[in-house]
C-alpha positions as CSV (number, residue, x, y, z in Angstrom):
1,M,29.3,8.6,-1.1
2,N,26.0,10.5,-0.9
3,K,25.9,10.3,-4.9
4,I,26.3,6.4,-4.8
5,I,23.6,6.2,-2.1
6,E,21.3,8.3,-4.4
7,K,22.0,6.1,-7.3
8,I,21.2,3.0,-5.7
9,L,17.9,4.3,-4.1
10,L,16.8,5.6,-7.4
11,I,17.7,2.3,-9.4
12,F,15.7,0.4,-6.6
13,L,12.9,2.4,-6.7
14,L,12.6,2.4,-10.5
15,F,13.1,-1.5,-10.6
16,Q,10.3,-2.1,-8.0
17,P,7.6,-2.6,-10.8
18,F,10.0,-5.3,-12.3
19,L,10.9,-7.0,-9.2
20,D,6.8,-7.0,-8.4
21,A,6.6,-8.6,-12.0
22,I,8.9,-11.2,-11.5
23,A,7.6,-12.4,-8.3
24,T,4.8,-14.4,-10.2
25,T,7.5,-16.3,-12.3
26,N,10.0,-19.0,-11.4
27,L,12.5,-16.0,-10.9
28,N,11.0,-14.8,-7.7
29,I,14.0,-16.0,-5.9
30,I,15.8,-13.0,-7.5
31,N,12.9,-10.8,-6.2
32,I,13.6,-12.0,-2.7
33,I,17.1,-12.0,-2.9
34,I,17.4,-8.3,-4.1
35,R,14.9,-7.0,-1.3
36,G,16.8,-8.9,1.2
37,L,20.2,-7.5,0.1
38,F,18.7,-4.1,0.4
39,L,17.6,-4.7,3.8
40,L,20.9,-5.9,4.8
41,F,22.6,-2.8,2.9
42,I,20.6,-0.4,4.8
43,I,21.2,-2.1,8.2
44,I,24.8,-1.9,7.5
45,Y,24.7,1.6,6.4
46,M,22.8,2.6,9.6
47,F,25.5,0.9,11.8
48,I,28.5,2.5,9.9
49,N,26.7,6.0,10.0
50,K,25.4,5.4,13.8
51,S,21.9,6.6,12.3
52,N,19.2,5.9,14.9
53,I,21.3,3.2,16.3
54,K,19.5,2.8,19.5
55,V,16.0,2.2,18.0
56,L,17.7,0.0,15.4
57,L,19.4,-2.1,18.1
58,F,16.2,-2.4,20.1
59,L,14.6,-3.8,16.7
60,L,17.2,-6.3,16.1
61,L,16.9,-7.5,19.7
62,I,13.4,-8.1,19.5
63,A,13.8,-9.8,16.2
64,L,16.6,-12.1,17.5
65,T,14.4,-12.9,20.3
66,L,11.4,-13.7,17.8
67,F,13.6,-15.7,15.8
68,G,15.0,-17.9,19.0
69,I,11.3,-18.5,19.8
70,N,10.1,-19.3,16.6
71,I,12.9,-22.0,16.1
72,Y,12.4,-23.4,19.5
73,L,8.9,-23.9,18.7
74,D,9.8,-25.5,15.7
75,R,8.1,-23.2,13.2
76,G,10.6,-23.4,10.4
77,L,13.8,-21.8,9.6
78,I,12.8,-20.5,6.3
79,N,9.3,-19.4,7.4
80,T,10.7,-17.7,10.4
81,I,13.2,-15.7,8.4
82,S,10.7,-14.8,5.8
83,S,8.1,-13.7,8.2
84,L,10.5,-11.6,10.4
85,M,11.7,-9.9,7.2
86,K,8.1,-8.9,6.2
87,L,7.5,-7.8,9.8
88,Y,10.7,-5.5,10.0
89,Y,10.9,-4.2,6.4
90,L,8.9,-1.2,7.0
91,P,10.2,0.0,10.4
92,I,13.8,-0.6,9.5
93,T,13.4,1.3,5.8
94,I,11.8,4.4,7.4
95,L,14.4,4.5,10.3
96,F,16.9,4.6,7.4
97,F,15.1,6.9,5.1
98,I,14.5,9.9,7.6
99,N,18.2,10.5,7.6
100,I,18.7,10.3,4.1
101,K,18.8,13.5,2.0
102,N,19.3,13.7,-1.8
103,S,17.6,15.1,-5.0
104,I,15.1,12.3,-5.4
105,S,11.7,13.9,-6.0
106,D,8.0,13.3,-6.9
107,K,8.7,12.8,-10.5
108,Y,10.6,9.4,-10.0
109,L,7.4,8.4,-7.9
110,L,5.5,9.2,-11.0
111,Y,7.8,7.4,-13.5
112,T,7.6,4.3,-11.3
113,L,3.8,4.7,-11.2
114,F,3.8,4.7,-15.0
115,I,6.1,1.6,-15.3
116,Y,3.5,-0.1,-13.2
117,L,0.4,0.9,-15.2
118,I,2.3,0.3,-18.5
119,L,3.2,-3.4,-17.4
120,F,-0.5,-4.0,-16.3
121,L,-2.0,-2.5,-19.6
122,L,0.4,-4.4,-21.9
123,S,-0.2,-7.6,-20.0
124,Y,-3.8,-7.3,-20.7
125,I,-3.4,-6.1,-24.3
126,F,-1.1,-8.9,-25.4
127,G,-2.7,-11.7,-23.1
128,F,0.3,-12.7,-20.7
129,G,-1.3,-11.5,-17.5
130,Y,-3.2,-13.5,-14.8
131,N,-6.9,-13.4,-13.9
132,N,-7.5,-13.0,-10.0
133,Y,-10.3,-15.3,-9.6
134,K,-11.2,-18.8,-10.6
135,I,-13.7,-19.1,-13.1
136,T,-15.9,-21.1,-10.5
137,D,-15.8,-18.1,-8.4
138,G,-18.1,-16.1,-10.8
139,K,-16.0,-12.8,-10.2
140,S,-13.7,-11.1,-12.7
141,G,-10.6,-9.4,-12.0
142,F,-7.4,-8.9,-13.7
143,R,-3.9,-8.7,-11.6
144,G,-1.6,-8.3,-14.8
145,V,1.7,-9.8,-14.3
146,F,1.8,-9.0,-10.4
147,N,1.7,-11.6,-7.7
148,S,-1.2,-9.8,-5.7
149,I,-4.3,-7.8,-6.8
150,N,-4.5,-6.0,-3.4
151,E,-0.8,-5.2,-3.3
152,I,-1.0,-3.7,-7.0
153,S,-4.0,-1.8,-6.1
154,A,-2.6,-0.3,-2.8
155,I,0.8,0.8,-4.7
156,I,-1.2,2.4,-7.7
157,I,-3.3,4.3,-5.2
158,C,-0.6,5.6,-3.1
159,L,1.4,6.7,-5.9
160,F,-1.3,8.2,-7.7
161,P,-2.0,11.4,-5.7
162,I,1.7,12.3,-5.6
163,G,2.0,11.8,-9.3
164,L,-1.2,13.7,-10.1
165,N,-0.3,16.5,-7.8
166,Y,3.3,16.9,-9.4
167,L,1.7,17.4,-12.7
168,K,-0.9,19.7,-11.4
169,E,2.1,21.7,-10.0
170,K,4.0,21.5,-13.4
171,R,0.6,22.4,-15.3
172,N,1.0,19.3,-17.5
173,I,-2.6,18.9,-18.4
174,I,-2.0,16.4,-21.1
175,V,0.0,14.1,-19.0
176,S,-2.5,14.2,-16.1
177,I,-5.3,13.1,-18.3
178,I,-3.4,10.2,-19.7
179,L,-2.3,9.3,-16.0
180,I,-6.1,9.6,-15.0
181,I,-7.3,7.3,-18.0
182,F,-4.5,4.7,-17.2
183,V,-5.5,4.4,-13.6
184,F,-9.3,4.6,-14.4
185,I,-9.0,1.8,-17.0
186,V,-6.6,-0.3,-14.5
187,S,-9.2,0.1,-11.9
188,L,-12.0,-1.0,-14.2
189,L,-9.8,-4.4,-15.0
190,T,-8.8,-5.1,-11.4
191,G,-12.5,-4.9,-10.1
192,T,-11.2,-4.3,-6.6
193,K,-13.0,-1.7,-4.3
194,V,-9.8,-0.3,-3.2
195,L,-8.7,1.1,-6.6
196,T,-11.9,2.3,-7.8
197,I,-12.8,4.2,-4.7
198,G,-9.3,5.6,-4.1
199,L,-9.5,6.9,-7.8
200,L,-12.4,8.8,-6.9
201,I,-11.5,10.2,-3.6
202,T,-7.9,11.4,-5.0
203,L,-9.6,13.2,-8.0
204,V,-11.9,15.1,-5.4
205,F,-9.0,15.8,-3.0
206,I,-6.5,17.0,-5.9
207,Y,-9.2,19.0,-7.8
208,Y,-12.1,20.1,-5.4
209,K,-10.6,23.5,-4.5
210,D,-10.0,24.3,-8.4
211,L,-13.4,23.5,-9.1
212,I,-15.0,25.5,-6.4
213,N,-12.7,28.6,-7.4
214,I,-13.9,28.2,-11.2
215,I,-17.7,28.1,-10.0
216,K,-17.1,31.0,-7.8
217,N,-16.0,33.2,-10.5
218,M,-18.6,32.3,-12.7
219,A,-22.0,34.3,-13.5
220,T,-25.0,33.1,-11.5
221,I,-26.6,31.3,-14.6
222,K,-23.4,29.5,-15.2
223,K,-22.9,28.8,-11.6
224,I,-26.4,27.2,-11.7
225,L,-25.7,25.2,-15.0
226,S,-22.3,24.1,-13.7
227,I,-23.9,22.8,-10.6
228,I,-26.7,21.0,-12.6
229,L,-23.9,19.5,-14.9
230,I,-22.0,18.2,-12.0
231,L,-25.0,16.6,-10.4
232,V,-25.7,14.9,-13.8
233,L,-22.1,13.5,-14.1
234,I,-22.4,12.4,-10.5
235,T,-25.7,10.5,-11.2
236,G,-24.4,9.2,-14.4
237,G,-21.3,8.1,-13.0
238,I,-23.1,6.1,-10.3
239,Y,-25.4,4.4,-12.9
240,L,-22.3,3.3,-15.0
241,L,-20.8,2.1,-11.9
242,T,-23.3,-0.7,-11.9
243,Y,-21.7,-2.1,-15.0
244,T,-18.2,-2.2,-13.7
245,R,-16.5,-5.5,-12.2
246,F,-16.1,-3.8,-9.1
247,Y,-19.8,-3.6,-8.5
248,K,-20.6,-6.9,-10.2
249,N,-18.2,-8.6,-7.8
250,M,-19.9,-7.2,-4.9
251,V,-23.4,-8.3,-5.9
252,I,-21.8,-11.8,-6.5
253,Q,-20.4,-11.7,-3.0
254,Q,-23.6,-10.4,-1.5
255,N,-25.7,-13.2,-3.3
256,F,-23.1,-15.8,-2.0
257,F,-23.3,-14.7,1.6
258,K,-27.1,-14.2,1.3
259,V,-26.8,-10.6,2.7
260,N,-29.9,-8.6,2.0
261,N,-29.7,-5.7,4.4
262,I,-27.0,-3.3,3.3
263,I,-27.2,-1.2,6.5
264,S,-26.0,-3.8,8.7
265,L,-22.9,-5.2,10.3
266,E,-23.2,-8.3,8.5
267,F,-22.9,-6.2,5.1
268,I,-19.8,-4.4,6.4
269,N,-18.2,-7.7,7.4
270,K,-19.2,-10.0,4.3
271,I,-19.0,-7.3,1.5
272,I,-16.8,-4.5,2.5
273,F,-14.4,-6.8,4.6
274,N,-14.9,-9.8,2.9
275,D,-15.4,-11.7,6.2
276,R,-12.5,-10.6,7.7
277,L,-14.2,-9.5,10.9
278,T,-15.1,-13.1,11.3
279,F,-11.7,-14.3,10.8
280,L,-10.6,-11.5,13.4
281,K,-13.1,-13.0,15.7
282,D,-11.8,-16.7,15.2
283,N,-8.0,-15.5,15.7
284,F,-8.6,-13.3,18.8
285,I,-10.5,-16.4,20.6
286,Y,-7.6,-18.6,19.5
287,Y,-4.8,-16.1,20.5
288,T,-6.5,-15.2,24.0
289,N,-6.6,-19.1,24.9
290,Q,-2.8,-19.5,24.2
291,D,0.0,-19.5,26.8
292,I,1.8,-16.5,27.9
293,I,4.7,-17.3,25.5
294,N,2.3,-17.4,22.5
295,I,0.6,-14.1,23.9
296,L,4.0,-12.4,24.2
297,F,5.6,-13.7,20.9
298,G,2.7,-14.6,18.8
299,I,1.3,-17.7,17.5
300,G,3.5,-17.6,14.3
301,Y,2.0,-18.7,10.8
302,N,0.2,-21.9,11.0
303,N,-2.5,-23.8,9.0
304,I,-4.8,-23.8,11.8
305,L,-6.3,-20.2,11.2
306,K,-6.8,-18.1,8.2
307,L,-5.0,-14.7,8.1
308,I,-7.0,-11.8,8.8
309,E,-5.7,-9.4,6.2
310,I,-6.2,-6.7,8.6
311,D,-2.3,-6.0,8.9
312,I,-2.1,-4.6,12.3
313,F,-4.2,-7.4,14.0
314,D,-2.1,-10.0,11.9
315,I,1.0,-8.4,13.3
316,L,-0.5,-9.0,17.0
317,F,-1.6,-12.4,16.6
318,R,1.3,-13.7,14.7
319,F,4.1,-11.9,16.4
320,G,2.6,-11.1,19.7
321,I,2.7,-8.1,22.0
322,F,6.6,-8.0,21.7
323,G,6.3,-7.9,17.9
324,L,3.6,-5.5,17.6
325,T,5.5,-3.0,20.1
326,S,8.6,-3.2,18.1
327,F,6.7,-2.6,14.9
328,I,4.9,0.5,16.4
329,I,7.6,2.1,18.1
330,P,9.8,3.0,15.1
331,I,6.9,4.4,13.5
332,I,6.1,6.7,16.3
333,F,9.9,7.8,16.4
334,T,9.6,8.7,12.8
335,I,6.4,10.5,12.9
336,K,7.9,12.8,15.6
337,K,10.9,13.7,13.4
338,I,9.3,14.3,10.0
339,K,7.2,17.1,8.6
340,L,5.0,16.0,5.8
341,N,2.8,18.2,3.5
342,K,-0.8,17.3,2.8
343,I,-0.1,15.3,-0.3
344,Y,2.3,13.0,1.5
345,I,-0.2,12.8,4.7
346,Y,-2.9,11.9,2.2
347,S,-0.9,9.1,0.6
348,L,0.2,7.6,3.7
349,I,-3.1,7.8,5.1
350,L,-4.6,5.8,2.3
351,L,-1.9,3.1,2.7
352,V,-2.9,2.8,6.5
353,L,-6.6,2.7,5.5
354,I,-6.0,-0.1,2.9
355,S,-4.0,-2.3,5.6
356,L,-7.0,-1.9,7.7
357,T,-9.5,-3.1,5.2
358,S,-7.9,-5.4,2.8
359,G,-4.2,-5.9,4.2
360,H,-1.3,-6.5,2.2
361,V,0.5,-3.1,3.0
362,L,2.4,-3.1,6.4
363,L,3.7,-6.8,5.9
364,S,4.4,-6.5,2.3
365,P,8.0,-5.1,1.6
366,N,7.0,-4.3,-2.0
367,V,4.2,-1.8,-0.6
368,S,5.7,-0.9,2.7
369,I,8.8,0.3,0.8
370,Y,6.9,3.3,-0.5
371,F,6.4,4.5,3.1
372,G,10.0,5.1,3.2
373,Y,10.4,6.7,-0.3
374,I,7.5,9.4,0.6
375,I,9.5,10.1,3.7
376,L,12.6,10.4,1.8
377,I,11.1,12.7,-0.9
378,A,9.1,14.9,1.7
379,N,12.3,15.6,3.4
380,N,14.0,16.3,0.2
381,K,11.4,19.0,-0.5
382,I,11.7,20.4,2.9
383,L,15.5,20.7,2.4
384,K,15.2,22.2,-0.8
385,K,12.6,24.6,0.3
386,N,15.0,25.7,3.3
387,K,17.7,26.3,1.0
388,S,16.1,28.6,-1.5
389,S,14.6,30.6,1.5
């Protein structure tokens, strides 16, 4: 039985890029059905194996309550089911993954990452991908065959450190260089802050100790020359950054909002957060003026207010205090039960930070599923280490 579960999880992992690709086509219904069936499968599995059953029952009880409230308030059957599936995909999958043990490892996350990158690059080379912005926006950004530029950026940047660290441990320099080049090219094409900054921070995180050790073992003259070279490269990199889509998009946005002072709350809101703090203020005012039912169970998805795209606040306002509480409790429960080494912690922190700046992480099943897989692989590594010791 464990071997069958392992094969299902491995196939589902490796098919993630293809499911994300068909989400932009008329076949999106297949993507939705497969993700829905996977969620149903793990719920049934947890019931059969009595795995974290108390927390799962709590989640399902709140979910049924939210479903009833939304139907009663005439918010639409399909919209209600879809929104609840997005809300509980992350909590349920991590509850499932913390008790699964198999041989799925970092290399499969690396394979998945390469599939994403190759699909993205091929779509650009052969011209069957999509631009992320309208011509009238003035901005430039390419999202390949994927539905959301923010989602694909979040996926790549969370898988990149794990894949690069795996290659470093295997001392595979050639594939490491190829991976870095691929991610670098994709970051230039997307034109997003998330991918560009995430790439640079990850390179520093993975290699800074090696670089320091190399410099330490050098003679004094070589140390000075190395430091000068690093400073020149950093200066050159900052200069070249001004020619990237990422920088040009920020300039266009700065001119559009007429923000002159970069050291200001207005700059942080308009340029860094894309005016999300304004949306947060509007949602907060609307939410706090609602009746007790809407405060407890959320205002739902409506056309009155724009989504904030800061996931934790979208959860609070759209699903209320009950929805946010039921979302957080399984995460706290999971954190208490797992032990992660620094590369997995780093990758998960990146996902959380992205959810707080550009959204499309906690409420996007195709992104949030990687919380579960990272926890699974971390547990597998601990189990393997304990067996060998």
